[in-house]
Steps between C-alpha positions, in 0.01 A plus 500: 500500500482212241528574146222315316430359155137444411394328172230279355577144415525564131759773575746265690717450195586881501686443835766263367850630578378778726543592863161472672584677820580454871269399796478675831750420758405209745652451838627159588406447864589197727126435524480461123801274500361283787174468319673385179695250706194366656332470156789323338644308794836659445608607854864519439658721771635754263141607441321439828742533788612863544724430799703233317499694185673796663807281509446358155644632164244784452466613862137466487227286361438500130196434284468167318585553131172339416314741722648790283401305170154420645431869513521539123144461417366745757763759413452457125143613558637832613684522160283342227123510462340309225159663498286241310670172589227261606768265646861543589716188560841480651642259241849443644841620594819494306853567616501619870806642677538652854819718468469673833324438839196688630560587875207532720370871500608544135275659243477337154331585193438332165614641151345322218593478132298341223734269323254340242134445425367220295145391408348189658150356457262768634764752599861590545801364686719772653866425591609756776839583625483575875758678707445531874699785646581571864486855607869608536616163368792479242370183337153373427360241745319294254501490112260267329307440183130412535219427253142620530215428278213758452183355347193676356285217615531205735795287404431141415 
């Protein structure tokens, strides 16, 4: 069960320095990996060829690092709800690392921390520290800093 944080836009500053919670676990299937490969054109055998990957370094196919990172927005909505935001903008990504692989069949979840909140015209920019964990894994599979902007009205 995800642990959620729910606030209004003008309460975002109270989140700075706090753990926001964890998302639900999501299974990484071969179908999801294949669809990501099709969407991005990255059909490297380590991701999409289960037979060849059996003899590779991980003994199975693994998810693309960017597939894991791309799940951030959806999983973040499990964790943080900003009730009165008229517009939410993914403003960018800071440092990203992929310390461990995500083998097919793994379950991952997102743990989010609020590193900083600053005012911007019409709303707030929130800097989030994200850690993607693999169920049973010793190390995170992705660690990233992302920026979201939450606006009370439509951003110009």
